[in-house]
PDB file of N, CA, C and O in Angstrom:
ATOM      1  N   MET A   1      85.369 111.211  18.106  1.00  0.00           N
ATOM      2  CA  MET A   1      86.485 110.689  17.418  1.00  0.00           C
ATOM      3  C   MET A   1      87.731 110.882  18.272  1.00  0.00           C
ATOM      4  O   MET A   1      88.836 110.521  17.869  1.00  0.00           O
ATOM      5  N   TYR A   2      87.539 111.453  19.448  1.00  0.00           N
ATOM      6  CA  TYR A   2      88.666 111.666  20.329  1.00  0.00           C
ATOM      7  C   TYR A   2      89.224 110.232  20.856  1.00  0.00           C
ATOM      8  O   TYR A   2      90.369 110.133  21.297  1.00  0.00           O
ATOM      9  N   ALA A   3      88.381 109.189  20.783  1.00  0.00           N
ATOM     10  CA  ALA A   3      88.686 107.950  21.174  1.00  0.00           C
ATOM     11  C   ALA A   3      89.865 107.369  20.446  1.00  0.00           C
ATOM     12  O   ALA A   3      90.621 106.587  21.022  1.00  0.00           O
ATOM     13  N   GLY A   4      90.046 107.734  19.172  1.00  0.00           N
ATOM     14  CA  GLY A   4      91.229 107.311  18.426  1.00  0.00           C
ATOM     15  C   GLY A   4      92.591 107.837  18.994  1.00  0.00           C
ATOM     16  O   GLY A   4      93.661 107.249  18.834  1.00  0.00           O
ATOM     17  N   ASP A   5      92.439 108.942  19.636  1.00  0.00           N
ATOM     18  CA  ASP A   5      93.744 109.417  20.339  1.00  0.00           C
ATOM     19  C   ASP A   5      94.134 108.883  21.547  1.00  0.00           C
ATOM     20  O   ASP A   5      95.231 109.157  22.033  1.00  0.00           O
ATOM     21  N   LEU A   6      93.207 108.020  22.171  1.00  0.00           N
ATOM     22  CA  LEU A   6      93.366 107.410  23.513  1.00  0.00           C
ATOM     23  C   LEU A   6      94.495 106.382  23.468  1.00  0.00           C
ATOM     24  O   LEU A   6      95.147 106.191  24.495  1.00  0.00           O
ATOM     25  N   VAL A   7      94.763 105.727  22.387  1.00  0.00           N
ATOM     26  CA  VAL A   7      95.791 104.680  22.355  1.00  0.00           C
ATOM     27  C   VAL A   7      96.848 105.018  21.290  1.00  0.00           C
ATOM     28  O   VAL A   7      96.726 105.869  20.410  1.00  0.00           O
ATOM     29  N   HIS A   8      97.972 104.167  21.523  1.00  0.00           N
ATOM     30  CA  HIS A   8      99.134 104.537  20.638  1.00  0.00           C
ATOM     31  C   HIS A   8      99.748 103.139  20.233  1.00  0.00           C
ATOM     32  O   HIS A   8      99.470 102.128  20.878  1.00  0.00           O
ATOM     33  N   GLY A   9     100.506 103.118  19.251  1.00  0.00           N
ATOM     34  CA  GLY A   9     101.138 101.961  18.819  1.00  0.00           C
ATOM     35  C   GLY A   9     102.020 101.403  19.943  1.00  0.00           C
ATOM     36  O   GLY A   9     102.670 102.206  20.613  1.00  0.00           O
ATOM     37  N   PHE A  10     102.087 100.200  20.179  1.00  0.00           N
ATOM     38  CA  PHE A  10     102.935  99.461  21.164  1.00  0.00           C
ATOM     39  C   PHE A  10     102.187  99.374  22.575  1.00  0.00           C
ATOM     40  O   PHE A  10     102.750  98.928  23.575  1.00  0.00           O
ATOM     41  N   ASP A  11     100.895  99.831  22.568  1.00  0.00           N
ATOM     42  CA  ASP A  11     100.158  99.732  23.786  1.00  0.00           C
ATOM     43  C   ASP A  11      99.745  98.178  23.885  1.00  0.00           C
ATOM     44  O   ASP A  11      99.658  97.485  22.872  1.00  0.00           O
ATOM     45  N   ALA A  12      99.509  97.706  25.111  1.00  0.00           N
ATOM     46  CA  ALA A  12      98.901  96.494  25.236  1.00  0.00           C
ATOM     47  C   ALA A  12      97.417  96.537  24.652  1.00  0.00           C
ATOM     48  O   ALA A  12      96.640  97.468  24.866  1.00  0.00           O
ATOM     49  N   TRP A  13      97.134  95.449  23.913  1.00  0.00           N
ATOM     50  CA  TRP A  13      95.901  95.414  23.115  1.00  0.00           C
ATOM     51  C   TRP A  13      94.661  95.479  24.109  1.00  0.00           C
ATOM     52  O   TRP A  13      93.766  96.301  23.909  1.00  0.00           O
ATOM     53  N   ASP A  14      94.627  94.681  25.082  1.00  0.00           N
ATOM     54  CA  ASP A  14      93.439  94.633  25.936  1.00  0.00           C
ATOM     55  C   ASP A  14      93.121  95.916  26.629  1.00  0.00           C
ATOM     56  O   ASP A  14      91.974  96.350  26.730  1.00  0.00           O
ATOM     57  N   GLU A  15      94.216  96.521  27.116  1.00  0.00           N
ATOM     58  CA  GLU A  15      94.095  97.848  27.729  1.00  0.00           C
ATOM     59  C   GLU A  15      93.599  98.936  26.719  1.00  0.00           C
ATOM     60  O   GLU A  15      92.709  99.731  27.018  1.00  0.00           O
ATOM     61  N   ALA A  16      94.212  98.923  25.535  1.00  0.00           N
ATOM     62  CA  ALA A  16      93.759  99.781  24.528  1.00  0.00           C
ATOM     63  C   ALA A  16      92.356  99.692  24.073  1.00  0.00           C
ATOM     64  O   ALA A  16      91.622 100.660  23.880  1.00  0.00           O
ATOM     65  N   LEU A  17      92.048  98.455  23.919  1.00  0.00           N
ATOM     66  CA  LEU A  17      90.537  98.078  23.444  1.00  0.00           C
ATOM     67  C   LEU A  17      89.501  98.571  24.574  1.00  0.00           C
ATOM     68  O   LEU A  17      88.406  99.049  24.277  1.00  0.00           O
ATOM     69  N   THR A  18      89.910  98.424  25.776  1.00  0.00           N
ATOM     70  CA  THR A  18      89.127  98.819  26.922  1.00  0.00           C
ATOM     71  C   THR A  18      88.855 100.365  26.939  1.00  0.00           C
ATOM     72  O   THR A  18      87.760 100.875  27.176  1.00  0.00           O
ATOM     73  N   LYS A  19      89.870 100.948  26.687  1.00  0.00           N
ATOM     74  CA  LYS A  19      89.846 102.546  26.658  1.00  0.00           C
ATOM     75  C   LYS A  19      88.954 103.008  25.518  1.00  0.00           C
ATOM     76  O   LYS A  19      88.096 103.877  25.675  1.00  0.00           O
ATOM     77  N   ILE A  20      89.193 102.381  24.342  1.00  0.00           N
ATOM     78  CA  ILE A  20      88.414 102.880  23.180  1.00  0.00           C
ATOM     79  C   ILE A  20      86.949 102.473  23.284  1.00  0.00           C
ATOM     80  O   ILE A  20      86.076 103.278  22.960  1.00  0.00           O
ATOM     81  N   GLU A  21      86.644 101.235  23.730  1.00  0.00           N
ATOM     82  CA  GLU A  21      85.311 100.851  23.780  1.00  0.00           C
ATOM     83  C   GLU A  21      84.512 101.641  24.912  1.00  0.00           C
ATOM     84  O   GLU A  21      83.310 101.869  24.778  1.00  0.00           O
ATOM     85  N   ALA A  22      85.197 102.026  25.975  1.00  0.00           N
ATOM     86  CA  ALA A  22      84.534 102.896  26.992  1.00  0.00           C
ATOM     87  C   ALA A  22      84.052 104.198  26.333  1.00  0.00           C
ATOM     88  O   ALA A  22      82.962 104.704  26.603  1.00  0.00           O
ATOM     89  N   ALA A  23      84.922 104.707  25.458  1.00  0.00           N
ATOM     90  CA  ALA A  23      84.676 106.067  24.783  1.00  0.00           C
ATOM     91  C   ALA A  23      83.751 105.887  23.560  1.00  0.00           C
ATOM     92  O   ALA A  23      82.857 106.706  23.347  1.00  0.00           O
ATOM     93  N   ALA A  24      83.951 104.845  22.772  1.00  0.00           N
ATOM     94  CA  ALA A  24      83.362 104.761  21.465  1.00  0.00           C
ATOM     95  C   ALA A  24      82.487 103.545  21.267  1.00  0.00           C
ATOM     96  O   ALA A  24      81.841 103.455  20.223  1.00  0.00           O
ATOM     97  N   GLY A  25      82.420 102.628  22.167  1.00  0.00           N
ATOM     98  CA  GLY A  25      81.667 101.392  21.942  1.00  0.00           C
ATOM     99  C   GLY A  25      82.489 100.395  21.212  1.00  0.00           C
ATOM    100  O   GLY A  25      83.712 100.512  21.132  1.00  0.00           O
ATOM    101  N   LYS A  26      81.793  99.364  20.653  1.00  0.00           N
ATOM    102  CA  LYS A  26      82.344  98.334  19.985  1.00  0.00           C
ATOM    103  C   LYS A  26      82.789  98.769  18.744  1.00  0.00           C
ATOM    104  O   LYS A  26      82.261  99.761  18.242  1.00  0.00           O
ATOM    105  N   ALA A  27      83.725  98.147  18.146  1.00  0.00           N
ATOM    106  CA  ALA A  27      84.222  98.447  16.665  1.00  0.00           C
ATOM    107  C   ALA A  27      82.987  98.262  15.732  1.00  0.00           C
ATOM    108  O   ALA A  27      82.194  97.330  15.862  1.00  0.00           O
ATOM    109  N   THR A  28      82.892  99.246  14.764  1.00  0.00           N
ATOM    110  CA  THR A  28      81.868  99.168  13.711  1.00  0.00           C
ATOM    111  C   THR A  28      82.243  98.289  12.615  1.00  0.00           C
ATOM    112  O   THR A  28      81.358  97.925  11.840  1.00  0.00           O
ATOM    113  N   GLU A  29      83.544  97.868  12.437  1.00  0.00           N
ATOM    114  CA  GLU A  29      83.960  97.121  11.361  1.00  0.00           C
ATOM    115  C   GLU A  29      85.204  96.413  11.845  1.00  0.00           C
ATOM    116  O   GLU A  29      86.016  97.031  12.533  1.00  0.00           O
ATOM    117  N   LYS A  30      85.401  95.096  11.506  1.00  0.00           N
ATOM    118  CA  LYS A  30      86.665  94.411  11.768  1.00  0.00           C
ATOM    119  C   LYS A  30      86.920  93.657  10.551  1.00  0.00           C
ATOM    120  O   LYS A  30      86.033  93.006  10.000  1.00  0.00           O
ATOM    121  N   HIS A  31      88.226  93.738  10.079  1.00  0.00           N
ATOM    122  CA  HIS A  31      88.639  92.808   8.932  1.00  0.00           C
ATOM    123  C   HIS A  31      90.091  92.554   9.059  1.00  0.00           C
ATOM    124  O   HIS A  31      90.934  93.439   9.208  1.00  0.00           O
ATOM    125  N   ASP A  32      90.338  91.226   8.988  1.00  0.00           N
ATOM    126  CA  ASP A  32      91.657  90.794   9.273  1.00  0.00           C
ATOM    127  C   ASP A  32      92.214  91.213  10.583  1.00  0.00           C
ATOM    128  O   ASP A  32      91.636  90.828  11.599  1.00  0.00           O
ATOM    129  N   ASP A  33      93.332  92.001  10.680  1.00  0.00           N
ATOM    130  CA  ASP A  33      93.826  92.419  11.952  1.00  0.00           C
ATOM    131  C   ASP A  33      93.523  93.863  12.301  1.00  0.00           C
ATOM    132  O   ASP A  33      94.139  94.442  13.197  1.00  0.00           O
ATOM    133  N   GLU A  34      92.541  94.455  11.564  1.00  0.00           N
ATOM    134  CA  GLU A  34      92.162  95.883  11.641  1.00  0.00           C
ATOM    135  C   GLU A  34      90.914  96.025  12.193  1.00  0.00           C
ATOM    136  O   GLU A  34      89.990  95.325  11.779  1.00  0.00           O
ATOM    137  N   TRP A  35      90.740  96.897  13.143  1.00  0.00           N
ATOM    138  CA  TRP A  35      89.412  97.199  13.985  1.00  0.00           C
ATOM    139  C   TRP A  35      89.188  98.696  13.723  1.00  0.00           C
ATOM    140  O   TRP A  35      90.059  99.542  13.927  1.00  0.00           O
ATOM    141  N   CYS A  36      87.905  98.973  13.236  1.00  0.00           N
ATOM    142  CA  CYS A  36      87.623 100.441  12.960  1.00  0.00           C
ATOM    143  C   CYS A  36      86.366 100.863  13.587  1.00  0.00           C
ATOM    144  O   CYS A  36      85.418 100.092  13.735  1.00  0.00           O
ATOM    145  N   TRP A  37      86.363 102.179  13.982  1.00  0.00           N
ATOM    146  CA  TRP A  37      85.234 102.755  14.570  1.00  0.00           C
ATOM    147  C   TRP A  37      84.822 103.843  13.587  1.00  0.00           C
ATOM    148  O   TRP A  37      85.730 104.560  13.165  1.00  0.00           O
ATOM    149  N   ALA A  38      83.585 104.064  13.167  1.00  0.00           N
ATOM    150  CA  ALA A  38      83.043 105.136  12.361  1.00  0.00           C
ATOM    151  C   ALA A  38      81.720 105.528  12.747  1.00  0.00           C
ATOM    152  O   ALA A  38      80.944 104.781  13.342  1.00  0.00           O
ATOM    153  N   ALA A  39      81.443 106.831  12.367  1.00  0.00           N
ATOM    154  CA  ALA A  39      80.200 107.494  12.671  1.00  0.00           C
ATOM    155  C   ALA A  39      79.941 108.366  11.524  1.00  0.00           C
ATOM    156  O   ALA A  39      80.848 108.997  10.981  1.00  0.00           O
ATOM    157  N   ALA A  40      78.596 108.416  11.107  1.00  0.00           N
ATOM    158  CA  ALA A  40      78.226 109.301  10.079  1.00  0.00           C
ATOM    159  C   ALA A  40      76.981 110.198  10.478  1.00  0.00           C
ATOM    160  O   ALA A  40      76.078 109.775  11.201  1.00  0.00           O
ATOM    161  N   GLU A  41      77.016 111.442   9.955  1.00  0.00           N
ATOM    162  CA  GLU A  41      75.885 112.308  10.322  1.00  0.00           C
ATOM    163  C   GLU A  41      75.713 113.315   9.046  1.00  0.00           C
ATOM    164  O   GLU A  41      76.553 114.149   8.709  1.00  0.00           O
ATOM    165  N   GLY A  42      74.523 113.088   8.436  1.00  0.00           N
ATOM    166  CA  GLY A  42      74.407 113.904   7.268  1.00  0.00           C
ATOM    167  C   GLY A  42      75.419 113.503   6.304  1.00  0.00           C
ATOM    168  O   GLY A  42      75.679 112.310   6.152  1.00  0.00           O
ATOM    169  N   ASP A  43      76.047 114.473   5.599  1.00  0.00           N
ATOM    170  CA  ASP A  43      76.897 114.077   4.483  1.00  0.00           C
ATOM    171  C   ASP A  43      78.459 113.995   5.036  1.00  0.00           C
ATOM    172  O   ASP A  43      79.421 113.944   4.270  1.00  0.00           O
ATOM    173  N   ARG A  44      78.554 113.990   6.308  1.00  0.00           N
ATOM    174  CA  ARG A  44      79.942 113.974   6.886  1.00  0.00           C
ATOM    175  C   ARG A  44      80.109 112.452   7.577  1.00  0.00           C
ATOM    176  O   ARG A  44      79.168 111.823   8.062  1.00  0.00           O
ATOM    177  N   CYS A  45      81.331 112.048   7.528  1.00  0.00           N
ATOM    178  CA  CYS A  45      81.664 110.792   8.159  1.00  0.00           C
ATOM    179  C   CYS A  45      83.003 110.805   8.693  1.00  0.00           C
ATOM    180  O   CYS A  45      83.900 111.401   8.096  1.00  0.00           O
ATOM    181  N   ALA A  46      83.212 110.162   9.825  1.00  0.00           N
ATOM    182  CA  ALA A  46      84.438 110.194  10.515  1.00  0.00           C
ATOM    183  C   ALA A  46      84.814 108.741  11.008  1.00  0.00           C
ATOM    184  O   ALA A  46      83.951 107.983  11.450  1.00  0.00           O
ATOM    185  N   TYR A  47      86.137 108.392  10.911  1.00  0.00           N
ATOM    186  CA  TYR A  47      86.620 107.081  11.298  1.00  0.00           C
ATOM    187  C   TYR A  47      88.086 107.117  11.692  1.00  0.00           C
ATOM    188  O   TYR A  47      88.888 108.010  11.417  1.00  0.00           O
ATOM    189  N   PHE A  48      88.316 105.962  12.405  1.00  0.00           N
ATOM    190  CA  PHE A  48      89.765 105.655  12.737  1.00  0.00           C
ATOM    191  C   PHE A  48      89.872 104.195  12.863  1.00  0.00           C
ATOM    192  O   PHE A  48      88.875 103.529  13.142  1.00  0.00           O
ATOM    193  N   CYS A  49      91.011 103.664  12.676  1.00  0.00           N
ATOM    194  CA  CYS A  49      91.259 102.216  12.714  1.00  0.00           C
ATOM    195  C   CYS A  49      92.523 101.969  13.425  1.00  0.00           C
ATOM    196  O   CYS A  49      93.444 102.782  13.356  1.00  0.00           O
ATOM    197  N   ILE A  50      92.615 100.759  14.179  1.00  0.00           N
ATOM    198  CA  ILE A  50      93.893 100.321  14.838  1.00  0.00           C
ATOM    199  C   ILE A  50      94.142  98.914  14.403  1.00  0.00           C
ATOM    200  O   ILE A  50      93.209  98.176  14.085  1.00  0.00           O
ATOM    201  N   GLN A  51      95.396  98.533  14.385  1.00  0.00           N
ATOM    202  CA  GLN A  51      95.853  97.149  13.941  1.00  0.00           C
ATOM    203  C   GLN A  51      96.179  96.418  15.131  1.00  0.00           C
ATOM    204  O   GLN A  51      96.876  96.935  16.004  1.00  0.00           O
ATOM    205  N   GLN A  52      95.682  95.138  15.239  1.00  0.00           N
ATOM    206  CA  GLN A  52      95.987  94.200  16.355  1.00  0.00           C
ATOM    207  C   GLN A  52      97.267  93.421  15.831  1.00  0.00           C
ATOM    208  O   GLN A  52      97.305  92.941  14.698  1.00  0.00           O
ATOM    209  N   THR A  53      98.240  93.335  16.674  1.00  0.00           N
ATOM    210  CA  THR A  53      99.325  92.573  16.451  1.00  0.00           C
ATOM    211  C   THR A  53      99.833  91.924  17.653  1.00  0.00           C
ATOM    212  O   THR A  53      99.044  91.736  18.579  1.00  0.00           O
ATOM    213  N   THR A  54     101.108  91.541  17.762  1.00  0.00           N
ATOM    214  CA  THR A  54     101.699  91.086  19.058  1.00  0.00           C
ATOM    215  C   THR A  54     102.992  91.833  19.321  1.00  0.00           C
ATOM    216  O   THR A  54     103.663  92.404  18.462  1.00  0.00           O
ATOM    217  N   PHE A  55     103.270  91.753  20.689  1.00  0.00           N
ATOM    218  CA  PHE A  55     104.535  92.359  21.012  1.00  0.00           C
ATOM    219  C   PHE A  55     105.751  91.655  20.365  1.00  0.00           C
ATOM    220  O   PHE A  55     106.778  92.254  20.043  1.00  0.00           O
ATOM    221  N   GLU A  56     105.542  90.318  20.202  1.00  0.00           N
ATOM    222  CA  GLU A  56     106.534  89.510  19.615  1.00  0.00           C
ATOM    223  C   GLU A  56     106.911  89.976  18.184  1.00  0.00           C
ATOM    224  O   GLU A  56     108.069  90.158  17.808  1.00  0.00           O
ATOM    225  N   LYS A  57     105.761  90.152  17.406  1.00  0.00           N
ATOM    226  CA  LYS A  57     105.977  90.603  15.978  1.00  0.00           C
ATOM    227  C   LYS A  57     106.602  91.991  15.989  1.00  0.00           C
ATOM    228  O   LYS A  57     107.346  92.316  15.064  1.00  0.00           O
ATOM    229  N   LEU A  58     106.319  92.879  17.056  1.00  0.00           N
ATOM    230  CA  LEU A  58     106.933  94.194  17.036  1.00  0.00           C
ATOM    231  C   LEU A  58     108.361  94.258  17.642  1.00  0.00           C
ATOM    232  O   LEU A  58     108.984  95.312  17.770  1.00  0.00           O
ATOM    233  N   LYS A  59     108.842  92.985  18.018  1.00  0.00           N
ATOM    234  CA  LYS A  59     110.129  92.807  18.562  1.00  0.00           C
ATOM    235  C   LYS A  59     110.260  93.649  19.935  1.00  0.00           C
ATOM    236  O   LYS A  59     111.297  94.271  20.163  1.00  0.00           O
ATOM    237  N   ARG A  60     109.329  93.652  20.715  1.00  0.00           N
ATOM    238  CA  ARG A  60     109.398  94.240  21.999  1.00  0.00           C
ATOM    239  C   ARG A  60     109.607  93.124  23.042  1.00  0.00           C
ATOM    240  O   ARG A  60     109.396  91.930  22.831  1.00  0.00           O
ATOM    241  N   ASP A  61     110.066  93.686  24.235  1.00  0.00           N
ATOM    242  CA  ASP A  61     110.541  92.767  25.304  1.00  0.00           C
ATOM    243  C   ASP A  61     109.341  92.173  26.097  1.00  0.00           C
ATOM    244  O   ASP A  61     109.534  91.406  27.041  1.00  0.00           O
ATOM    245  N   LYS A  62     108.076  92.553  25.685  1.00  0.00           N
ATOM    246  CA  LYS A  62     106.883  92.018  26.285  1.00  0.00           C
ATOM    247  C   LYS A  62     106.325  90.973  25.448  1.00  0.00           C
ATOM    248  O   LYS A  62     106.787  90.759  24.327  1.00  0.00           O
ATOM    249  N   LYS A  63     105.302  90.273  25.954  1.00  0.00           N
ATOM    250  CA  LYS A  63     104.543  89.164  25.288  1.00  0.00           C
ATOM    251  C   LYS A  63     103.063  89.427  25.202  1.00  0.00           C
ATOM    252  O   LYS A  63     102.536  90.035  26.133  1.00  0.00           O
ATOM    253  N   GLY A  64     102.327  89.022  24.160  1.00  0.00           N
ATOM    254  CA  GLY A  64     101.003  89.045  24.021  1.00  0.00           C
ATOM    255  C   GLY A  64     100.534  90.034  23.021  1.00  0.00           C
ATOM    256  O   GLY A  64     101.332  90.599  22.274  1.00  0.00           O
ATOM    257  N   PRO A  65      99.137  90.279  22.987  1.00  0.00           N
ATOM    258  CA  PRO A  65      98.597  91.176  21.890  1.00  0.00           C
ATOM    259  C   PRO A  65      98.946  92.609  22.116  1.00  0.00           C
ATOM    260  O   PRO A  65      98.983  93.033  23.271  1.00  0.00           O
ATOM    261  N   ALA A  66      99.213  93.417  21.062  1.00  0.00           N
ATOM    262  CA  ALA A  66      99.490  94.740  21.157  1.00  0.00           C
ATOM    263  C   ALA A  66      98.962  95.619  20.039  1.00  0.00           C
ATOM    264  O   ALA A  66      98.589  95.078  18.998  1.00  0.00           O
ATOM    265  N   VAL A  67      98.910  96.842  20.169  1.00  0.00           N
ATOM    266  CA  VAL A  67      98.423  97.668  19.098  1.00  0.00           C
ATOM    267  C   VAL A  67      99.629  97.902  18.180  1.00  0.00           C
ATOM    268  O   VAL A  67     100.720  98.261  18.624  1.00  0.00           O
ATOM    269  N   GLY A  68      99.385  97.681  16.878  1.00  0.00           N
ATOM    270  CA  GLY A  68     100.425  97.872  15.923  1.00  0.00           C
ATOM    271  C   GLY A  68     100.316  99.318  15.472  1.00  0.00           C
ATOM    272  O   GLY A  68     100.661 100.251  16.197  1.00  0.00           O
ATOM    273  N   SER A  69      99.845  99.464  14.299  1.00  0.00           N
ATOM    274  CA  SER A  69      99.641 100.779  13.685  1.00  0.00           C
ATOM    275  C   SER A  69      98.248 101.383  13.989  1.00  0.00           C
ATOM    276  O   SER A  69      97.329 100.619  14.284  1.00  0.00           O
ATOM    277  N   LYS A  70      98.063 102.646  13.935  1.00  0.00           N
ATOM    278  CA  LYS A  70      96.715 103.276  14.104  1.00  0.00           C
ATOM    279  C   LYS A  70      96.588 104.361  13.204  1.00  0.00           C
ATOM    280  O   LYS A  70      97.601 104.989  12.895  1.00  0.00           O
ATOM    281  N   ASP A  71      95.406 104.688  12.707  1.00  0.00           N
ATOM    282  CA  ASP A  71      95.087 105.815  11.927  1.00  0.00           C
ATOM    283  C   ASP A  71      94.784 107.003  12.927  1.00  0.00           C
ATOM    284  O   ASP A  71      94.381 106.825  14.076  1.00  0.00           O
ATOM    285  N   LEU A  72      95.022 108.218  12.361  1.00  0.00           N
ATOM    286  CA  LEU A  72      94.536 109.339  13.072  1.00  0.00           C
ATOM    287  C   LEU A  72      93.070 109.552  12.761  1.00  0.00           C
ATOM    288  O   LEU A  72      92.653 109.396  11.614  1.00  0.00           O
ATOM    289  N   PRO A  73      92.267 109.910  13.775  1.00  0.00           N
ATOM    290  CA  PRO A  73      90.820 110.044  13.404  1.00  0.00           C
ATOM    291  C   PRO A  73      90.737 111.110  12.442  1.00  0.00           C
ATOM    292  O   PRO A  73      91.375 112.153  12.582  1.00  0.00           O
ATOM    293  N   ARG A  74      89.841 110.845  11.302  1.00  0.00           N
ATOM    294  CA  ARG A  74      89.663 111.714  10.231  1.00  0.00           C
ATOM    295  C   ARG A  74      88.176 111.902   9.900  1.00  0.00           C
ATOM    296  O   ARG A  74      87.348 111.025  10.145  1.00  0.00           O
ATOM    297  N   THR A  75      87.879 113.038   9.354  1.00  0.00           N
ATOM    298  CA  THR A  75      86.442 113.327   9.066  1.00  0.00           C
ATOM    299  C   THR A  75      86.442 113.636   7.559  1.00  0.00           C
ATOM    300  O   THR A  75      87.325 114.336   7.063  1.00  0.00           O
ATOM    301  N   PHE A  76      85.360 113.061   6.783  1.00  0.00           N
ATOM    302  CA  PHE A  76      85.335 113.282   5.402  1.00  0.00           C
ATOM    303  C   PHE A  76      83.951 113.788   5.107  1.00  0.00           C
ATOM    304  O   PHE A  76      83.014 113.487   5.846  1.00  0.00           O
ATOM    305  N   GLY A  77      83.792 114.571   4.016  1.00  0.00           N
ATOM    306  CA  GLY A  77      82.490 115.085   3.534  1.00  0.00           C
ATOM    307  C   GLY A  77      82.513 114.903   2.087  1.00  0.00           C
ATOM    308  O   GLY A  77      83.458 114.285   1.597  1.00  0.00           O
ATOM    309  N   PRO A  78      81.522 115.400   1.294  1.00  0.00           N
ATOM    310  CA  PRO A  78      81.299 115.282  -0.099  1.00  0.00           C
ATOM    311  C   PRO A  78      82.435 115.984  -0.760  1.00  0.00           C
ATOM    312  O   PRO A  78      82.715 115.542  -1.874  1.00  0.00           O
ATOM    313  N   ASP A  79      83.137 116.956  -0.332  1.00  0.00           N
ATOM    314  CA  ASP A  79      84.146 117.595  -0.957  1.00  0.00           C
ATOM    315  C   ASP A  79      85.644 116.815  -0.752  1.00  0.00           C
ATOM    316  O   ASP A  79      86.647 117.207  -1.350  1.00  0.00           O
ATOM    317  N   GLY A  80      85.653 115.852   0.019  1.00  0.00           N
ATOM    318  CA  GLY A  80      86.856 115.157   0.363  1.00  0.00           C
ATOM    319  C   GLY A  80      87.172 113.960  -0.656  1.00  0.00           C
ATOM    320  O   GLY A  80      86.413 113.746  -1.602  1.00  0.00           O
ATOM    321  N   PRO A  81      88.131 113.313  -0.466  1.00  0.00           N
ATOM    322  CA  PRO A  81      88.517 112.202  -1.243  1.00  0.00           C
ATOM    323  C   PRO A  81      87.404 111.122  -1.367  1.00  0.00           C
ATOM    324  O   PRO A  81      87.091 110.491  -0.358  1.00  0.00           O
ATOM    325  N   PRO A  82      86.789 110.879  -2.560  1.00  0.00           N
ATOM    326  CA  PRO A  82      85.596 109.919  -2.522  1.00  0.00           C
ATOM    327  C   PRO A  82      86.046 108.554  -1.974  1.00  0.00           C
ATOM    328  O   PRO A  82      85.280 107.871  -1.295  1.00  0.00           O
ATOM    329  N   GLY A  83      87.259 108.177  -2.266  1.00  0.00           N
ATOM    330  CA  GLY A  83      87.578 106.711  -1.714  1.00  0.00           C
ATOM    331  C   GLY A  83      87.516 106.582  -0.112  1.00  0.00           C
ATOM    332  O   GLY A  83      87.074 105.596   0.478  1.00  0.00           O
ATOM    333  N   ASN A  84      88.002 107.672   0.457  1.00  0.00           N
ATOM    334  CA  ASN A  84      87.845 107.731   1.885  1.00  0.00           C
ATOM    335  C   ASN A  84      86.566 107.761   2.432  1.00  0.00           C
ATOM    336  O   ASN A  84      86.257 107.101   3.424  1.00  0.00           O
ATOM    337  N   LEU A  85      85.708 108.596   1.747  1.00  0.00           N
ATOM    338  CA  LEU A  85      84.369 108.737   2.236  1.00  0.00           C
ATOM    339  C   LEU A  85      83.596 107.411   2.031  1.00  0.00           C
ATOM    340  O   LEU A  85      82.786 107.040   2.881  1.00  0.00           O
ATOM    341  N   ALA A  86      83.824 106.735   0.974  1.00  0.00           N
ATOM    342  CA  ALA A  86      83.160 105.365   0.808  1.00  0.00           C
ATOM    343  C   ALA A  86      83.696 104.433   1.781  1.00  0.00           C
ATOM    344  O   ALA A  86      82.900 103.665   2.321  1.00  0.00           O
ATOM    345  N   ALA A  87      84.932 104.384   2.087  1.00  0.00           N
ATOM    346  CA  ALA A  87      85.522 103.540   3.127  1.00  0.00           C
ATOM    347  C   ALA A  87      84.863 103.792   4.537  1.00  0.00           C
ATOM    348  O   ALA A  87      84.451 102.881   5.254  1.00  0.00           O
ATOM    349  N   CYS A  88      84.814 105.107   4.845  1.00  0.00           N
ATOM    350  CA  CYS A  88      84.092 105.447   6.013  1.00  0.00           C
ATOM    351  C   CYS A  88      82.687 104.950   6.114  1.00  0.00           C
ATOM    352  O   CYS A  88      82.309 104.398   7.147  1.00  0.00           O
ATOM    353  N   HIS A  89      81.911 105.118   5.107  1.00  0.00           N
ATOM    354  CA  HIS A  89      80.599 104.602   5.052  1.00  0.00           C
ATOM    355  C   HIS A  89      80.481 103.145   5.210  1.00  0.00           C
ATOM    356  O   HIS A  89      79.547 102.628   5.821  1.00  0.00           O
ATOM    357  N   LYS A  90      81.469 102.463   4.636  1.00  0.00           N
ATOM    358  CA  LYS A  90      81.531 100.933   4.636  1.00  0.00           C
ATOM    359  C   LYS A  90      81.784 100.583   6.151  1.00  0.00           C
ATOM    360  O   LYS A  90      81.187  99.621   6.635  1.00  0.00           O
ATOM    361  N   TYR A  91      82.639 101.324   6.905  1.00  0.00           N
ATOM    362  CA  TYR A  91      82.954 101.107   8.146  1.00  0.00           C
ATOM    363  C   TYR A  91      81.790 101.287   9.155  1.00  0.00           C
ATOM    364  O   TYR A  91      81.781 100.658  10.213  1.00  0.00           O
ATOM    365  N   THR A  92      80.789 102.172   8.804  1.00  0.00           N
ATOM    366  CA  THR A  92      79.610 102.374   9.624  1.00  0.00           C
ATOM    367  C   THR A  92      78.541 101.367   9.232  1.00  0.00           C
ATOM    368  O   THR A  92      77.504 101.313   9.892  1.00  0.00           O
ATOM    369  N   GLY A  93      78.735 100.593   8.225  1.00  0.00           N
ATOM    370  CA  GLY A  93      77.756  99.692   7.744  1.00  0.00           C
ATOM    371  C   GLY A  93      76.744 100.301   6.816  1.00  0.00           C
ATOM    372  O   GLY A  93      75.847  99.629   6.306  1.00  0.00           O
ATOM    373  N   LYS A  94      76.902 101.562   6.610  1.00  0.00           N
ATOM    374  CA  LYS A  94      76.105 102.333   5.685  1.00  0.00           C
ATOM    375  C   LYS A  94      76.365 101.916   4.214  1.00  0.00           C
ATOM    376  O   LYS A  94      77.526 101.709   3.863  1.00  0.00           O
ATOM    377  N   LYS A  95      75.328 101.780   3.325  1.00  0.00           N
ATOM    378  CA  LYS A  95      75.698 101.427   1.948  1.00  0.00           C
ATOM    379  C   LYS A  95      75.689 102.691   1.141  1.00  0.00           C
ATOM    380  O   LYS A  95      75.968 102.660  -0.057  1.00  0.00           O
TER     381      LYS A  95
END
């Protein structure tokens, strides 16, 4: 899950995606402008997501795709919030 700490908001999208994919592989879930990486082992599940936007929308002096917001990598188990655990399993493709 350290891959989620490799990028920050306002990073150039292509460079950020290259860093994450080198550490964590392809996103396990994509929906709208959000890309997520998740992994589960036993009754534990961890994930993080980043939002794709543009420097123009962020009102920066650069142009092109950029990282908007990002989640901190989080781990959930059976004792954690059930909604977050369910979301994590959805992001892994696990039913």
